[in-house]
N, C-alpha and C positions, 0 to 999 in steps of 0.2 A: 504494500500500500504506500504509494508515493504521493505527497501533497505539495502544492505550490501556492504558498500564501502570497497575497499581493504585496507590492513594495510598501515598506513601513510597518508591516505586521509580522509578528512572530508567535510561536506557540507559547501559551502560558502553562500548559501541562504537556508531558510527553504524549505524542499521538500514537494511536494503534498502528503498528507497522506491518503486522501480518495477521492473517485470519484463515483458519482451515475451512475448506469448502469442498463439496463433492460435485463433480460435473461429468458430463458425457460429451462425446464428440466423435468425429470420424476423420479419416484422411491422414496424410503424412505429418501434419502439424502435431496431432495428438500422439502419433507414434514416436516422433522425435522427442516430445516432452517426456514420454515414458522411458525411452532408451537412455537419454542423457540426463534424466531427473531434473529437468529445468523447472524452476518455480515460476509460474505466471506472475506478471507484474501489472498493477493497475495504477494509472496516474489521474489525480484529481486536482483541478484548479479551484482555489478557494476564493471566496469574497472577503470583504473587510469586516464582516459581522463578527462580534466577539464570541458568539456561540453558533456553531454550525453542525447540522446533522446530515450525514450521508446515509440514506435509507437503503433498505434491502433492494428496493426497485432500482435505485441508482447503481448499486453494485452489480445487480443482475444485468442491466443494460450495458454496463462497461464490459462485463465478461462476454456477453453476446457480440457486441460491436467490435471490441479490440482483440479479443482472444478467439472469437468465432466458436465458442463453446456454449453448452446449455447448462445452466445452474440447476443442480438437484437439491443440495443442502448447503446451508451457510452457518458458520460458527455462531453468529449473533445477528440480530435483525437489523441493527444500525450501528453507526460509528459517530460518537459525539466529539467534536473538536472545539477547543477553546483557544482564542487568539487574544493577543494584547498588543499595544503599541510598541514599536521598536525603540529601545533606549541604548545608549552607549556609555562606557565608562573606561577611562584609562587607568591601567594598573601596572605595577612593577613586576618584572620577571624575577623569580627566586631560583637561584642555582641549588639543585638538590645533588650534593656531591659528598663523597668521602675520598679524600686524597691523602695517601700515606707518604710522608716525607722521609727520605732516607738518603744515605751517601752524601750528605752535606749540601743537598740542593733544596731550594725554597723559592717562593715567589719574589721576583725582583721588585715588582709593584703589584697593586691590587689587580685582580682579574677583571676582565670586561666582558659584557654581554652586548651583542649588537643584533637586533635592538635590545635595549634594557627595559622596555615597557611596550605594551600593546594595548589596542582598544578592543574591549569585549562588548559584543552586541547581544541583547536579549531583553526579556521582559523586566520591568523595574524590580519586581520582587525577587527575581533571580539574581540581578546585579547587586542587590543589597548585601548578599552574603559573600561577594567576591572582593577580596582586598589585595590579592596577589595571585600570580599564576606560576606554577612550578615547572621546571624542566624535567625531562625524563631523568631517572637516577643515573649518576655517573660515579663509578667506583674504580679507582686506578692508583697505581704507584706514581709518585711525582716524576715527571719526565726530566731529562737532563738538558733540554733545550726548550725554546719557546714552543708552545703547543696550541693548536687550533682544532676545534671540533664543532660540528653542527649538531645541535640538540633539538629534539622535538619538544613541543610544549604540551603539557597534560591538560586536556579539557575535562573538567570534573563532570560535565553534563553535555555531551555532544548533541543530544536531541534538542536542547533548549538554548545553548550558547554558541556563538560564533566568534572566532578570533580574527583580528586583522592580519595576523601572521601566525603560521603554524610551527615556526621554528626560530631559533636564535643561534648566533655563532659565539662560542666561548673562546676567549683568548687568555692563555696563561703565560705571562712573562716570567721565565724561569732562568735561574743561574746558580752557580756554585757559591756557597757562603763559607767564610772563614772567620777565625777569631781575631779581634783587635783589642789592644789594651791601651788605656790612656790614664794619665794622672790629672785629677781635677781638684781645684781648690774648693773648700767647703764654705758656703756663704751662711751667715748667721741672720736669722729673722727673730723679731720680737726681743731683741737684746735690751735688757734694762740696766745692766752693769757692764763693766769692762770684762769681756770674756776672752779667754785664751783657749783655743781648741788643741787637743793633742790626739791624733795628728791633725794638722791644718789642711792636709791634702789626702785624698784617698785614691785607690786604684779602681778604675772602671773597666770591666771587660764586656764585650758585646760580640755578636755575630753579625757580620755585614757582607753584602754581596761583593764579589771580586771587582766588579766594575766601579764600585763606589768606595773601595778600600782607602784610597788616597784622599777622598773627599771628606772623610770623617775626621773631625778635630775636637779638641776639648771644648771649644766654644759652642758646639752643638748640644752640649749637655749642661744641666744645672743641678747641683747637689746642695741641699740646704739642711741646716740644723735649726729646727724650730723650737724655740723656748716657749713653754706655756705653763708656768707654775713650778718648774724645777728650781730647787734651791739647794745650796750647800754652803757650809761655813767657809769663810775666807781662807784661801790657800789649800782647801781640801778638794780633791778631785771627785767629780761626779760624772755621770754619763748622760748622753742625749742621743736618740736615734737619728739616722740620716734619712732624708727623703729625696728621691729623684723626681724633680718637677718639670724637667724638659728633656726631650730626646727626639731624634728624627723618627718618623713613622716607619722608615724602612730598615731599622736595625732590630735585631732580635736578641733574646736571652741576655738582657742587661743585668749585670751583677756588680755590686759594690763590695770593696774589701778595704777596711772593715765596714760593717753596717752601723756600728755605734762608735762614737768618739767620746773621749773624756774632755771635760772642760774645767777650767779654773776661773774663779772670780777674782780678778786682780784688784786689790785694794790700794 
């Protein structure tokens, strides 16, 4: 059962797509249907009315005119179809993936999807529950070079929703990463007295892409000791934890050594 709604109208409920029926006929056409097990198909053009009924008589005439067969029995007397106005909504595409990183390779930058969003068409009540569209699942080991792949988009209800695009292209910028170490000064925040940190500098280690290894410098990071109620007698050492408040987005596995420093209140 195939239906053609008029422009600007869509199904509000999934329409009946098949129905059993018994028929009789003669000739080569009926013989071919039996030999090749071909299922007969009926096409119906719909009006813009919100509720439409295709009667047994309509189906019988279609079978006689288009299939040249005689209807003997029908699975049900009529088919009720419900239409609604066509609406559209732009939503983001969500990558459904599990990528295992190994052998020192990782993303050089964020992955991209082209397109990264699509327009979904359907009845208003159907679009209300759509906030994003997922790609087909992708599970793979991280490649060692830049990687492209076309992914299908998953339509949660193909009978009632249409997509402006059925696929998207994934691009993974990949490269080898290596460790880099830097010495950073520790900045003091909320200082109320004269503070002396021990040590005044700390070692920062991070994992960075080979192409950016020489671009990374101590000025790209900021380590602070935040004082908020710590107290200690003059000349007596106390400790304060360190916080990393700035780093490039494209570095990974950032570690400080030490993570806590001592301080002296100088009188």
